[in-house]
PAGUNU-975252 format. One record per residue (C-alpha): x, y, z negated. Coordinates in nm, 4 decimals. Layout:
BEGIN
<donu><c1>X</c1><c2>Y</c2><c3>Z</c3></donu>
...
***
This chain:
BEGIN
<donu><c1>-2.7628</c1><c2>-1.4466</c2><c3>-2.7503</c3></donu>
<donu><c1>-2.7552</c1><c2>-1.7716</c2><c3>-2.5007</c3></donu>
<donu><c1>-2.6094</c1><c2>-2.0782</c2><c3>-2.5456</c3></donu>
<donu><c1>-2.5383</c1><c2>-2.3019</c2><c3>-2.2709</c3></donu>
<donu><c1>-2.4410</c1><c2>-2.6785</c2><c3>-2.3275</c3></donu>
<donu><c1>-2.1329</c1><c2>-2.7869</c2><c3>-2.1063</c3></donu>
<donu><c1>-2.0801</c1><c2>-2.4322</c2><c3>-2.0549</c3></donu>
<donu><c1>-1.6681</c1><c2>-2.4657</c2><c3>-1.9836</c3></donu>
<donu><c1>-1.7579</c1><c2>-2.5975</c2><c3>-1.6583</c3></donu>
<donu><c1>-1.9951</c1><c2>-2.7022</c2><c3>-1.3468</c3></donu>
<donu><c1>-2.3616</c1><c2>-2.5794</c2><c3>-1.3463</c3></donu>
<donu><c1>-2.2859</c1><c2>-2.5419</c2><c3>-1.7043</c3></donu>
<donu><c1>-2.0292</c1><c2>-2.2855</c2><c3>-1.6462</c3></donu>
<donu><c1>-2.1895</c1><c2>-2.1488</c2><c3>-1.3118</c3></donu>
<donu><c1>-2.5338</c1><c2>-2.0991</c2><c3>-1.5436</c3></donu>
<donu><c1>-2.3322</c1><c2>-1.8848</c2><c3>-1.7957</c3></donu>
<donu><c1>-2.1742</c1><c2>-1.6260</c2><c3>-1.5604</c3></donu>
<donu><c1>-2.5056</c1><c2>-1.5986</c2><c3>-1.4198</c3></donu>
<donu><c1>-2.6767</c1><c2>-1.5402</c2><c3>-1.7384</c3></donu>
<donu><c1>-2.3591</c1><c2>-1.2685</c2><c3>-1.8123</c3></donu>
<donu><c1>-2.4166</c1><c2>-1.0750</c2><c3>-1.4673</c3></donu>
<donu><c1>-2.8136</c1><c2>-1.0358</c2><c3>-1.5947</c3></donu>
<donu><c1>-2.6864</c1><c2>-0.8470</c2><c3>-1.9183</c3></donu>
<donu><c1>-2.7115</c1><c2>-1.1351</c2><c3>-2.1706</c3></donu>
<donu><c1>-2.4133</c1><c2>-1.2292</c2><c3>-2.4296</c3></donu>
<donu><c1>-2.3474</c1><c2>-1.5875</c2><c3>-2.3850</c3></donu>
<donu><c1>-2.1579</c1><c2>-1.8575</c2><c3>-2.6062</c3></donu>
<donu><c1>-2.0481</c1><c2>-2.1742</c2><c3>-2.4291</c3></donu>
<donu><c1>-2.0680</c1><c2>-2.4814</c2><c3>-2.6187</c3></donu>
<donu><c1>-1.8499</c1><c2>-2.8047</c2><c3>-2.5272</c3></donu>
<donu><c1>-1.6571</c1><c2>-3.0695</c2><c3>-2.6617</c3></donu>
<donu><c1>-1.2799</c1><c2>-2.9276</c2><c3>-2.5994</c3></donu>
<donu><c1>-1.1305</c1><c2>-2.6191</c2><c3>-2.7417</c3></donu>
<donu><c1>-0.9069</c1><c2>-2.5265</c2><c3>-2.5199</c3></donu>
<donu><c1>-1.1185</c1><c2>-2.5912</c2><c3>-2.2190</c3></donu>
<donu><c1>-1.3436</c1><c2>-2.3773</c2><c3>-2.3698</c3></donu>
<donu><c1>-1.1391</c1><c2>-2.0946</c2><c3>-2.4670</c3></donu>
<donu><c1>-0.9951</c1><c2>-2.0918</c2><c3>-2.1371</c3></donu>
<donu><c1>-1.3524</c1><c2>-2.0882</c2><c3>-1.9778</c3></donu>
<donu><c1>-1.4557</c1><c2>-1.7824</c2><c3>-2.1974</c3></donu>
<donu><c1>-1.2030</c1><c2>-1.5816</c2><c3>-2.1083</c3></donu>
<donu><c1>-1.2134</c1><c2>-1.6453</c2><c3>-1.7567</c3></donu>
<donu><c1>-1.6321</c1><c2>-1.5666</c2><c3>-1.7978</c3></donu>
<donu><c1>-1.5751</c1><c2>-1.2125</c2><c3>-1.9561</c3></donu>
<donu><c1>-1.2955</c1><c2>-1.1368</c2><c3>-1.7345</c3></donu>
<donu><c1>-1.5381</c1><c2>-1.2085</c2><c3>-1.4366</c3></donu>
<donu><c1>-1.8645</c1><c2>-1.0301</c2><c3>-1.6066</c3></donu>
<donu><c1>-1.7749</c1><c2>-0.8057</c2><c3>-1.8672</c3></donu>
<donu><c1>-1.9870</c1><c2>-0.9813</c2><c3>-2.0437</c3></donu>
<donu><c1>-2.0022</c1><c2>-1.0732</c2><c3>-2.4404</c3></donu>
<donu><c1>-1.8618</c1><c2>-1.4384</c2><c3>-2.4602</c3></donu>
<donu><c1>-1.8092</c1><c2>-1.6427</c2><c3>-2.6882</c3></donu>
<donu><c1>-1.6971</c1><c2>-2.0582</c2><c3>-2.7575</c3></donu>
<donu><c1>-1.8710</c1><c2>-2.3053</c2><c3>-2.9920</c3></donu>
<donu><c1>-1.7165</c1><c2>-2.6964</c2><c3>-2.9753</c3></donu>
<donu><c1>-2.0188</c1><c2>-2.9155</c2><c3>-3.0306</c3></donu>
<donu><c1>-2.0631</c1><c2>-3.2438</c2><c3>-2.8665</c3></donu>
<donu><c1>-2.4270</c1><c2>-3.2662</c2><c3>-2.7389</c3></donu>
<donu><c1>-2.4589</c1><c2>-3.6007</c2><c3>-2.7778</c3></donu>
<donu><c1>-2.4362</c1><c2>-3.5646</c2><c3>-3.1676</c3></donu>
<donu><c1>-2.7738</c1><c2>-3.5108</c2><c3>-3.2576</c3></donu>
<donu><c1>-2.6976</c1><c2>-3.4481</c2><c3>-3.6363</c3></donu>
<donu><c1>-2.4544</c1><c2>-3.1675</c2><c3>-3.5352</c3></donu>
<donu><c1>-2.7538</c1><c2>-2.9615</c2><c3>-3.3743</c3></donu>
<donu><c1>-2.9003</c1><c2>-2.8033</c2><c3>-3.7070</c3></donu>
<donu><c1>-2.4971</c1><c2>-2.6226</c2><c3>-3.7830</c3></donu>
<donu><c1>-2.4444</c1><c2>-2.5272</c2><c3>-3.4106</c3></donu>
<donu><c1>-2.7756</c1><c2>-2.3144</c2><c3>-3.4044</c3></donu>
<donu><c1>-2.6725</c1><c2>-2.1503</c2><c3>-3.7346</c3></donu>
<donu><c1>-2.3473</c1><c2>-2.0818</c2><c3>-3.6288</c3></donu>
<donu><c1>-2.4667</c1><c2>-1.8913</c2><c3>-3.3107</c3></donu>
<donu><c1>-2.6931</c1><c2>-1.7022</c2><c3>-3.5474</c3></donu>
<donu><c1>-2.4328</c1><c2>-1.6267</c2><c3>-3.8283</c3></donu>
<donu><c1>-2.2025</c1><c2>-1.5039</c2><c3>-3.5216</c3></donu>
<donu><c1>-2.3967</c1><c2>-1.3255</c2><c3>-3.2937</c3></donu>
<donu><c1>-2.7326</c1><c2>-1.2361</c2><c3>-3.5004</c3></donu>
<donu><c1>-2.9788</c1><c2>-1.4167</c2><c3>-3.3020</c3></donu>
<donu><c1>-3.0290</c1><c2>-1.7029</c2><c3>-3.0275</c3></donu>
<donu><c1>-3.2651</c1><c2>-1.5889</c2><c3>-2.7613</c3></donu>
<donu><c1>-3.1639</c1><c2>-1.8246</c2><c3>-2.4563</c3></donu>
<donu><c1>-3.1203</c1><c2>-2.2144</c2><c3>-2.5182</c3></donu>
<donu><c1>-2.9706</c1><c2>-2.3692</c2><c3>-2.1664</c3></donu>
<donu><c1>-2.9761</c1><c2>-2.7590</c2><c3>-2.2466</c3></donu>
<donu><c1>-2.7062</c1><c2>-2.8688</c2><c3>-2.0039</c3></donu>
<donu><c1>-2.5654</c1><c2>-3.2337</c2><c3>-2.0667</c3></donu>
<donu><c1>-2.3129</c1><c2>-3.4047</c2><c3>-1.8259</c3></donu>
<donu><c1>-2.4805</c1><c2>-3.7093</c2><c3>-1.6829</c3></donu>
<donu><c1>-2.3501</c1><c2>-4.0719</c2><c3>-1.7885</c3></donu>
<donu><c1>-2.1520</c1><c2>-4.3055</c2><c3>-1.5922</c3></donu>
<donu><c1>-2.3707</c1><c2>-4.4429</c2><c3>-1.2343</c3></donu>
<donu><c1>-2.5036</c1><c2>-4.7875</c2><c3>-1.2497</c3></donu>
<donu><c1>-2.8495</c1><c2>-4.9782</c2><c3>-1.1427</c3></donu>
<donu><c1>-3.0585</c1><c2>-5.0456</c2><c3>-1.4562</c3></donu>
<donu><c1>-3.0024</c1><c2>-5.4141</c2><c3>-1.5043</c3></donu>
<donu><c1>-2.6529</c1><c2>-5.3541</c2><c3>-1.5103</c3></donu>
<donu><c1>-2.6536</c1><c2>-5.0895</c2><c3>-1.7719</c3></donu>
<donu><c1>-2.5721</c1><c2>-5.2571</c2><c3>-2.1358</c3></donu>
<donu><c1>-2.7477</c1><c2>-5.1932</c2><c3>-2.4710</c3></donu>
<donu><c1>-2.4392</c1><c2>-4.9525</c2><c3>-2.5620</c3></donu>
<donu><c1>-2.4545</c1><c2>-4.7442</c2><c3>-2.2143</c3></donu>
<donu><c1>-2.8187</c1><c2>-4.6500</c2><c3>-2.3265</c3></donu>
<donu><c1>-2.7921</c1><c2>-4.5605</c2><c3>-2.6536</c3></donu>
<donu><c1>-2.4561</c1><c2>-4.3504</c2><c3>-2.5642</c3></donu>
<donu><c1>-2.7117</c1><c2>-4.2112</c2><c3>-2.2703</c3></donu>
<donu><c1>-3.0166</c1><c2>-4.1312</c2><c3>-2.4832</c3></donu>
<donu><c1>-2.7972</c1><c2>-3.9455</c2><c3>-2.7547</c3></donu>
<donu><c1>-2.6580</c1><c2>-3.7429</c2><c3>-2.4833</c3></donu>
<donu><c1>-2.9549</c1><c2>-3.6516</c2><c3>-2.2556</c3></donu>
<donu><c1>-3.2393</c1><c2>-3.6442</c2><c3>-2.5356</c3></donu>
<donu><c1>-3.1945</c1><c2>-3.6497</c2><c3>-2.8788</c3></donu>
<donu><c1>-2.8912</c1><c2>-3.4462</c2><c3>-2.8943</c3></donu>
<donu><c1>-3.0681</c1><c2>-3.1715</c2><c3>-2.6859</c3></donu>
<donu><c1>-3.3981</c1><c2>-3.2162</c2><c3>-2.7915</c3></donu>
<donu><c1>-3.2655</c1><c2>-3.1883</c2><c3>-3.1746</c3></donu>
<donu><c1>-3.0955</c1><c2>-2.8511</c2><c3>-3.0740</c3></donu>
<donu><c1>-3.4558</c1><c2>-2.6999</c2><c3>-2.9265</c3></donu>
<donu><c1>-3.6161</c1><c2>-2.8519</c2><c3>-3.2491</c3></donu>
<donu><c1>-3.3622</c1><c2>-2.6348</c2><c3>-3.4314</c3></donu>
<donu><c1>-3.4093</c1><c2>-2.2933</c2><c3>-3.2305</c3></donu>
<donu><c1>-3.7808</c1><c2>-2.2634</c2><c3>-3.1374</c3></donu>
<donu><c1>-3.9396</c1><c2>-2.1875</c2><c3>-3.4369</c3></donu>
<donu><c1>-3.6733</c1><c2>-1.9325</c2><c3>-3.4947</c3></donu>
<donu><c1>-3.7280</c1><c2>-1.7675</c2><c3>-3.1669</c3></donu>
<donu><c1>-4.0944</c1><c2>-1.7614</c2><c3>-3.2323</c3></donu>
<donu><c1>-4.0693</c1><c2>-1.5898</c2><c3>-3.5268</c3></donu>
<donu><c1>-3.8715</c1><c2>-1.2890</c2><c3>-3.3370</c3></donu>
<donu><c1>-4.1358</c1><c2>-1.2957</c2><c3>-3.0631</c3></donu>
<donu><c1>-3.8978</c1><c2>-1.4078</c2><c3>-2.7798</c3></donu>
<donu><c1>-3.7437</c1><c2>-1.6999</c2><c3>-2.6541</c3></donu>
<donu><c1>-3.6395</c1><c2>-1.9099</c2><c3>-2.3433</c3></donu>
<donu><c1>-3.5382</c1><c2>-2.2677</c2><c3>-2.3487</c3></donu>
<donu><c1>-3.4080</c1><c2>-2.4381</c2><c3>-2.0269</c3></donu>
<donu><c1>-3.3942</c1><c2>-2.7874</c2><c3>-2.0077</c3></donu>
<donu><c1>-3.1204</c1><c2>-2.8981</c2><c3>-1.6926</c3></donu>
<donu><c1>-3.2403</c1><c2>-3.2296</c2><c3>-1.5561</c3></donu>
<donu><c1>-3.2370</c1><c2>-3.3873</c2><c3>-1.2158</c3></donu>
<donu><c1>-3.4334</c1><c2>-3.4377</c2><c3>-0.8719</c3></donu>
<donu><c1>-3.3965</c1><c2>-3.8211</c2><c3>-0.9798</c3></donu>
<donu><c1>-3.6754</c1><c2>-3.7200</c2><c3>-1.2037</c3></donu>
<donu><c1>-3.9294</c1><c2>-3.7110</c2><c3>-0.9348</c3></donu>
<donu><c1>-3.7599</c1><c2>-3.9211</c2><c3>-0.6342</c3></donu>
<donu><c1>-3.5817</c1><c2>-4.2118</c2><c3>-0.8148</c3></donu>
<donu><c1>-3.2226</c1><c2>-4.3216</c2><c3>-0.7246</c3></donu>
<donu><c1>-3.1581</c1><c2>-4.6823</c2><c3>-0.8041</c3></donu>
<donu><c1>-2.7920</c1><c2>-4.5936</c2><c3>-0.8781</c3></donu>
<donu><c1>-2.8628</c1><c2>-4.3486</c2><c3>-1.1270</c3></donu>
<donu><c1>-3.0711</c1><c2>-4.5270</c2><c3>-1.3777</c3></donu>
<donu><c1>-3.0146</c1><c2>-4.3744</c2><c3>-1.7021</c3></donu>
<donu><c1>-3.0461</c1><c2>-4.0260</c2><c3>-1.5755</c3></donu>
<donu><c1>-3.3591</c1><c2>-4.1252</c2><c3>-1.4092</c3></donu>
<donu><c1>-3.5303</c1><c2>-4.2810</c2><c3>-1.7060</c3></donu>
<donu><c1>-3.3775</c1><c2>-4.0473</c2><c3>-1.9627</c3></donu>
<donu><c1>-3.4429</c1><c2>-3.7126</c2><c3>-1.7771</c3></donu>
<donu><c1>-3.7975</c1><c2>-3.7787</c2><c3>-1.7240</c3></donu>
<donu><c1>-3.8237</c1><c2>-3.8073</c2><c3>-2.0801</c3></donu>
<donu><c1>-3.6836</c1><c2>-3.4709</c2><c3>-2.0920</c3></donu>
<donu><c1>-3.9006</c1><c2>-3.3573</c2><c3>-1.8866</c3></donu>
<donu><c1>-4.2211</c1><c2>-3.4909</c2><c3>-2.0918</c3></donu>
<donu><c1>-4.0138</c1><c2>-3.3503</c2><c3>-2.3977</c3></donu>
<donu><c1>-4.0469</c1><c2>-3.0185</c2><c3>-2.2322</c3></donu>
<donu><c1>-4.3947</c1><c2>-3.0054</c2><c3>-2.0888</c3></donu>
<donu><c1>-4.5139</c1><c2>-3.1008</c2><c3>-2.4952</c3></donu>
<donu><c1>-4.2466</c1><c2>-2.8025</c2><c3>-2.6837</c3></donu>
<donu><c1>-4.4062</c1><c2>-2.5574</c2><c3>-2.3950</c3></donu>
<donu><c1>-4.6840</c1><c2>-2.6018</c2><c3>-2.5575</c3></donu>
<donu><c1>-4.6179</c1><c2>-2.5408</c2><c3>-2.9016</c3></donu>
<donu><c1>-4.4915</c1><c2>-2.1565</c2><c3>-2.9467</c3></donu>
<donu><c1>-4.5727</c1><c2>-1.9916</c2><c3>-2.6121</c3></donu>
<donu><c1>-4.8431</c1><c2>-1.7877</c2><c3>-2.7884</c3></donu>
<donu><c1>-4.4993</c1><c2>-1.6422</c2><c3>-2.9860</c3></donu>
<donu><c1>-4.3213</c1><c2>-1.5073</c2><c3>-2.6350</c3></donu>
<donu><c1>-4.1272</c1><c2>-1.8568</c2><c3>-2.6303</c3></donu>
<donu><c1>-4.1334</c1><c2>-2.0154</c2><c3>-2.3292</c3></donu>
<donu><c1>-3.9634</c1><c2>-2.3923</c2><c3>-2.2322</c3></donu>
<donu><c1>-3.9058</c1><c2>-2.5206</c2><c3>-1.8181</c3></donu>
<donu><c1>-3.6694</c1><c2>-2.7490</c2><c3>-1.6563</c3></donu>
<donu><c1>-3.4634</c1><c2>-2.6346</c2><c3>-1.3578</c3></donu>
<donu><c1>-3.4111</c1><c2>-3.0039</c2><c3>-1.1293</c3></donu>
<donu><c1>-3.0766</c1><c2>-2.9779</c2><c3>-0.9643</c3></donu>
<donu><c1>-3.0791</c1><c2>-3.1916</c2><c3>-0.6734</c3></donu>
<donu><c1>-2.7439</c1><c2>-3.2843</c2><c3>-0.5242</c3></donu>
<donu><c1>-2.4503</c1><c2>-3.0284</c2><c3>-0.6572</c3></donu>
<donu><c1>-2.0620</c1><c2>-2.9609</c2><c3>-0.5758</c3></donu>
<donu><c1>-1.9549</c1><c2>-3.0549</c2><c3>-0.9122</c3></donu>
<donu><c1>-1.7583</c1><c2>-3.3047</c2><c3>-1.0856</c3></donu>
<donu><c1>-2.0625</c1><c2>-3.5355</c2><c3>-1.1439</c3></donu>
<donu><c1>-2.1566</c1><c2>-3.5401</c2><c3>-0.7784</c3></donu>
<donu><c1>-1.8008</c1><c2>-3.6338</c2><c3>-0.6918</c3></donu>
<donu><c1>-1.7872</c1><c2>-3.9394</c2><c3>-0.9763</c3></donu>
<donu><c1>-2.1510</c1><c2>-4.0733</c2><c3>-0.8080</c3></donu>
<donu><c1>-2.0389</c1><c2>-4.0589</c2><c3>-0.4526</c3></donu>
<donu><c1>-1.6886</c1><c2>-4.2543</c2><c3>-0.5326</c3></donu>
<donu><c1>-1.9064</c1><c2>-4.5403</c2><c3>-0.7314</c3></donu>
<donu><c1>-2.1270</c1><c2>-4.5628</c2><c3>-0.4272</c3></donu>
<donu><c1>-1.8215</c1><c2>-4.5687</c2><c3>-0.1757</c3></donu>
<donu><c1>-1.6870</c1><c2>-4.8745</c2><c3>-0.4193</c3></donu>
<donu><c1>-2.0114</c1><c2>-5.0436</c2><c3>-0.4406</c3></donu>
<donu><c1>-2.0219</c1><c2>-5.0520</c2><c3>-0.0551</c3></donu>
<donu><c1>-1.6452</c1><c2>-5.0981</c2><c3>0.0585</c3></donu>
<donu><c1>-1.6867</c1><c2>-4.7545</c2><c3>0.2645</c3></donu>
<donu><c1>-1.5245</c1><c2>-4.4495</c2><c3>0.1959</c3></donu>
<donu><c1>-1.5940</c1><c2>-4.1394</c2><c3>-0.0076</c3></donu>
<donu><c1>-1.6220</c1><c2>-3.9260</c2><c3>0.3341</c3></donu>
<donu><c1>-1.8993</c1><c2>-4.1486</c2><c3>0.4577</c3></donu>
<donu><c1>-2.0845</c1><c2>-4.1401</c2><c3>0.1219</c3></donu>
<donu><c1>-2.0538</c1><c2>-3.7797</c2><c3>0.1385</c3></donu>
<donu><c1>-2.1689</c1><c2>-3.7689</c2><c3>0.4994</c3></donu>
<donu><c1>-2.4532</c1><c2>-4.0028</c2><c3>0.4493</c3></donu>
<donu><c1>-2.5595</c1><c2>-3.8201</c2><c3>0.1442</c3></donu>
<donu><c1>-2.5904</c1><c2>-3.4868</c2><c3>0.3317</c3></donu>
<donu><c1>-2.7784</c1><c2>-3.6358</c2><c3>0.5870</c3></donu>
<donu><c1>-3.1188</c1><c2>-3.6872</c2><c3>0.3279</c3></donu>
<donu><c1>-3.0841</c1><c2>-3.2796</c2><c3>0.2341</c3></donu>
<donu><c1>-3.2686</c1><c2>-3.0495</c2><c3>0.4789</c3></donu>
<donu><c1>-3.0470</c1><c2>-2.7945</c2><c3>0.3847</c3></donu>
<donu><c1>-2.7589</c1><c2>-3.0225</c2><c3>0.5670</c3></donu>
<donu><c1>-2.5001</c1><c2>-2.9652</c2><c3>0.2479</c3></donu>
<donu><c1>-2.4907</c1><c2>-2.9905</c2><c3>-0.1586</c3></donu>
<donu><c1>-2.6008</c1><c2>-2.7285</c2><c3>-0.3542</c3></donu>
<donu><c1>-2.3644</c1><c2>-2.4692</c2><c3>-0.5181</c3></donu>
<donu><c1>-2.3658</c1><c2>-2.4579</c2><c3>-0.9477</c3></donu>
<donu><c1>-2.4390</c1><c2>-2.0803</c2><c3>-0.8754</c3></donu>
<donu><c1>-2.7680</c1><c2>-2.1632</c2><c3>-0.7100</c3></donu>
<donu><c1>-2.8302</c1><c2>-2.3690</c2><c3>-1.0024</c3></donu>
<donu><c1>-2.7368</c1><c2>-2.1228</c2><c3>-1.2188</c3></donu>
<donu><c1>-2.9495</c1><c2>-1.8380</c2><c3>-1.0612</c3></donu>
<donu><c1>-3.2467</c1><c2>-2.0571</c2><c3>-1.1050</c3></donu>
<donu><c1>-3.2085</c1><c2>-2.0872</c2><c3>-1.4861</c3></donu>
<donu><c1>-3.1237</c1><c2>-1.7216</c2><c3>-1.5349</c3></donu>
<donu><c1>-3.4424</c1><c2>-1.6382</c2><c3>-1.3915</c3></donu>
<donu><c1>-3.6021</c1><c2>-1.8358</c2><c3>-1.6121</c3></donu>
<donu><c1>-3.4270</c1><c2>-1.7303</c2><c3>-1.9081</c3></donu>
<donu><c1>-3.5413</c1><c2>-1.3881</c2><c3>-1.7971</c3></donu>
<donu><c1>-3.7902</c1><c2>-1.1542</c2><c3>-1.8993</c3></donu>
<donu><c1>-3.9301</c1><c2>-1.1644</c2><c3>-1.5237</c3></donu>
<donu><c1>-4.0378</c1><c2>-1.5284</c2><c3>-1.6256</c3></donu>
<donu><c1>-4.2548</c1><c2>-1.4565</c2><c3>-1.9145</c3></donu>
<donu><c1>-4.5760</c1><c2>-1.6736</c2><c3>-1.7613</c3></donu>
<donu><c1>-4.3398</c1><c2>-1.9438</c2><c3>-1.6340</c3></donu>
<donu><c1>-4.3968</c1><c2>-2.2291</c2><c3>-1.9009</c3></donu>
<donu><c1>-4.4017</c1><c2>-2.5820</c2><c3>-1.8837</c3></donu>
<donu><c1>-4.2862</c1><c2>-2.6761</c2><c3>-1.5306</c3></donu>
<donu><c1>-4.0196</c1><c2>-2.7794</c2><c3>-1.3540</c3></donu>
<donu><c1>-3.8466</c1><c2>-2.5931</c2><c3>-1.0885</c3></donu>
<donu><c1>-3.6770</c1><c2>-2.7859</c2><c3>-0.8160</c3></donu>
<donu><c1>-3.3442</c1><c2>-2.6748</c2><c3>-0.6788</c3></donu>
<donu><c1>-3.2321</c1><c2>-2.9121</c2><c3>-0.4243</c3></donu>
<donu><c1>-3.2135</c1><c2>-2.7502</c2><c3>-0.0418</c3></donu>
<donu><c1>-3.5640</c1><c2>-2.9085</c2><c3>-0.0043</c3></donu>
<donu><c1>-3.4378</c1><c2>-3.3135</c2><c3>-0.0152</c3></donu>
<donu><c1>-3.7558</c1><c2>-3.4172</c2><c3>-0.2668</c3></donu>
<donu><c1>-4.0249</c1><c2>-3.5373</c2><c3>-0.0631</c3></donu>
<donu><c1>-4.2864</c1><c2>-3.5286</c2><c3>-0.2589</c3></donu>
<donu><c1>-4.5429</c1><c2>-3.2391</c2><c3>-0.3132</c3></donu>
***
């Protein structure tokens, strides 16, 4: 069984769909019961996979133990954990106040890390497990107006690298998928923020962003989901502690 954070929409939903098509049962995690139930129904109809919904706030580390226990109580085991959380509000590093930093830390770092803490030893006991953190290419090519995401997803990337060493000999891998610009509500929020900051239009912000992408377009959520599904598969058993970048060639570093 796979547990997918933010599974009701965007990259999370697309990832859950790819996992379902790959033969996994899927539990969608999110904060809004009605949205989760509706998404689970659509996903089951489109994939035929077993799909469940779990109300869980990724920004609440103290609820992680219950979430993992609930998945195992319902379905017997948790084999794949996709740690995907929505991004915090855009903002430059000196413009984010302390409250914003603390909220972002819970959402991006501590909440996902606590879920991994609960799941990894149990996966190791069973001899198989896949943990995938969904991060961002902004870790490798920082974007000034995404300060909290840049700083904290860099921390997540470091944490994933350390975690990848803990249970590798027990058939458990830990990796990151780093999406670039992706056609989601999150990207719309970022572009709207940039347009407002510069006094330009949303269309011009979108066009400007695309000029930096060799592929000439934003990615589709399904393209990110496919990368996650690969890392969750048996075929990726020797891929561990790495970052798979999915950005149309935008990241300029080697």
